[in-house]
N, C-alpha and C positions, 0 to 999 in steps of 0.2 A: 612381874615387876614393871613399873611404868618408867619408860625411858624417854627423855627429851633429847633428840638427836639434832644438833645444830650443824649446819653445813650439809644437809641431807641431799642436796643436788650435786655434790661433788663426787670425785672418783671414789673416795673411801666412804663417804656418807651414804651414797646410794646402796652400796653393798652392806653397810652396817644395818641400815633399816631393814633390808630383806632378810639378813641372817638373824637379826634379833626377833623378827616376827616369826621366822621358822622355829625359833627356840621357845615361842609362846609368850614373848614379852609384849606388852602394850606399848606401842611406839608412837610418839608424837614427832614427826619430821618437820623441821623448819629451816628456812634458808633466807638469805638476803633477797628482797628488802623487808620480808616479814619480821626479821630480826636483824639488828645491826649490833654486832658484838662490841664495836667501838663506842657504843652509846650505852652507858650504864642503865639509864631509864628503860631503854628498849629491852635489855636483858632481864631486868627485874620484872617488867610487865609480862614477858613471855613465860618466865618461870612461875610467877604468881598465877597466871592463867592456867597452866598445865599441872602445877604441883607434882613434879616428877620425883620418883624415888632416886633416880640417878640422872645426872647431866652429862651428856657425851658431846664433846666439842671436836667436830671433824673439820671445822673451818680454819683456813690459814691462807697466807700469801706465800705460795710455793714456787713462783717463777723466780728461780735463783738469780739469773742474770738481771732481770728487771728490778729485783730488790736493790741491786747496786745503784741503780738510777733513781729509784723511788724509796729512799731510805726512810723517810717519814711515814709513808704508808706501810712499809714493812714492819716498823716498830709499833705502829698503831694497831695493826691486825694481829701480829704474832706475839706482841709483848703487852702493850697497854690494855688490849681487850681481855687478856688473861686476868688482869686485876679485876675487871668487872665480873667475869665469870667466877673467879675464885671467891670474891666477896659475896656474891649472891649464893653460891653453893654453901659457903660457911654459914651464912645467916639463916638458910633454910634447912641445913643439916643434910643436904643431899650430897653424896660423893660426886666428885668431878673427875671424869675421864678425859684425858687430853693426849694429843699425839705430837711428838717431837721428831727429831731427825738425827741422822748420823753426822750432819754438818756441825754439830756442837763440838766435834773433835777436829783435830788439825790434819788427820790423815797421814801422819808420819810414823805410825806404829807398824810393826811387822807381825803382830799376833792380834787376834780379835779383841776388840774393846769390850770390857765388862762395865757394869753400871757404875762402879765406884772409881773408875779411871778418871784422871784429870781432864777437864774440858778445856778446849782452846780453839774456839771457832775462828775461821780465817775469812769469812764472808759476812756481809750484812745479813743475809738470810740466817746463817748459823748464829750470829750474835743476837738477832732478834728472837729466835726460837729459844736460845738459852735463857735470855731475859724472861721470856714467858714461863719457862720451867721454874725459874727462881721465884717469880712472883706467886705462882700457884703454890709452891712448897711453903712459902712464908705465910701465906694468908689462909690457905684451906688445908687443915690437917687431913681430911678425908680426900686424898687425891691419888689418882693412878695415872702416871705419865708413861706412855709407851713410845719409845724411840723406834722409828721404822726407817727403812732405807730402800732405794731402788724399786719404788712401788709401781705396780702396773695393775690394770684392771680393764673391765669393759668400758667404763665411763671415763671421760676426761682425756687429757693428753698425756702420753707416756712413751717410754723408749720402744716398747713393742709396736705400737702404732707407727711411730716414726720409721723404725727399721723396715717394717713391711712396705711402707710407702716408698722409701728411698731405694730399697732393694729391687722393687718392681721397676722403678724408673731406671736403675742401673742396668737391669737385665734387658729392658726395652732398648736402651741406648748402647748395649754391649760394652759397658764400662764397669770397672771394678768399684766396689763399695768399700771405702776406707773407714775403719772403726778403731778407736783407741784400744790398745792392748796393755797399757801400763797403769790402768786404774782398776782396782779390785774391790768387790763388794758382794752383796747377795741379792739377786733378783727376788722380790717379795710380792706375792699375789695379795691383792686387797682382801679377798675372801679368807685367806689363811689368817690374816691379822684379825679380822672380825671374829672368826671362830675362837681364836685364842683369847681375845679380850672377853668375850662372853663366857669363856671357861672360868675366868677368875673374877668376874664382876661382883660376885657375892661372897668372896673369900675374906673381905675386910682386911686384906694385906696391902696397905697403902705404900706409896713410894714410886720410884722410877724403875721401869723395866725396859729391857731390850726385847724387841719383838720382830724378828725377821725369819724368813725361811732358813733352813740349815744349808751348810756348804758355802762355797765361794767360787767366784770366777771373775774374769775381766769382762769389760763391755764387749770386746771382740768375741770372746767365748759365747756370751749370751746372744750376740747378733747372729753368729753361725747357727746356734740352736734354733733361733726364730726362723731364719731363712730356710733351714733344712726341714723343720717341722711343717712349714707352710708351703713347701714344694716350689719355692721361687728359684729359678735358674740364674742366680747371681753369684758373682765371684767376690767373696768377702775377704779383704786383705787387712792385715794389722798396720797400725800407724802409732806414732807417739802423741802424747798430750800436746807437745810443742807444735805439732802440725795443725792443731785445731785450738788456737787461743780463744778463750772466752772471757767476758767481762768479770765473771766471778770464778776464782780458781777452784778446780775440782779436787777433792781429796784423793790422793793416790791409793790409800788403803782405808776403807771404811767398813770393814767386816765387823759386825756386832755379834757378840756371844750372848745368848739368852740365859745368862748365868742365874738370875734370880728365879726365873720360871722353872729352870731345871732343879734348883735347890728346893723349891716348893713341891716338886714332883708333878707339875701341871703343864710342862712344855709339850704342846701338841703340834708344833710347827714342823711340817714335812720338809724334806730336801727340796731345794729350789727346782730341780728337774721334775720331780713328781708333781709339785704344785703347778708348774707350767703346763704339764700334760693335762692335768685336770681342768685348768683354765681353758685350754683348747677344746677339750671335750664339752665343757659347759657352753662354750661359744657355738659349737656345732649343734648341740642339742637344742639351743635356743633359736637356732636358725639365723644367727647374727654373724656379721663379719666386721672386723675392725677395719676402719678406713684410714 
């Protein structure tokens, strides 16, 4: 299968290209400035040149706090660009795979969210991503939207990299590292997401899917797991959300249930602890280290 992977230089896109190639797909990776998804002509030119069987959009404006400041840019990339992608996918007949977020929910639930639960985003980031979902669903019948959360991987910036850096600094300075313990979700490895998407890419079962690793924890729990696994001698202590105010409010509970994947019998997402262990092994085998 011929796949056009947009945003191939990002955290998710890099791994998607690698995993798709391992599956035997012919991959055309592309990223800005070779494509500008906010420019319809640029999208059309790229799709017409590559003639893909499937369009995969890994590009997004994911800096949650910065989205509050740059609302126009957030909606341009996360919403308006989806109109361009969906229109082009519809006109060429290629299914469109797109990635969304747990931020489309308000975080006030006490049980995991399923795909049909009501959305109620509380941030510019969440609102822009939900608008993107809506545009794709309206314009392109052949769409697969995967909501992901608490994503980490080898590439890009993420919680794992930040905690390792902060924990080492805390250890060097003999100070505790405070991490919020009242926000809950599911750490999700990029490679797990890529493998899952590639598992359903040819099923012709379109719609919105939740796609996270299994289980749940707090950011504090995840930080302790990271510090312990990496052998950093730092004291990780819990704190409240109120102790770390941010421009964009964080959802208190953003655990997603992969309900549709399970109903189809194709859910292959491992527990978050298993995925994190494989991530670390992969890092070691590649001889790389997160900075």
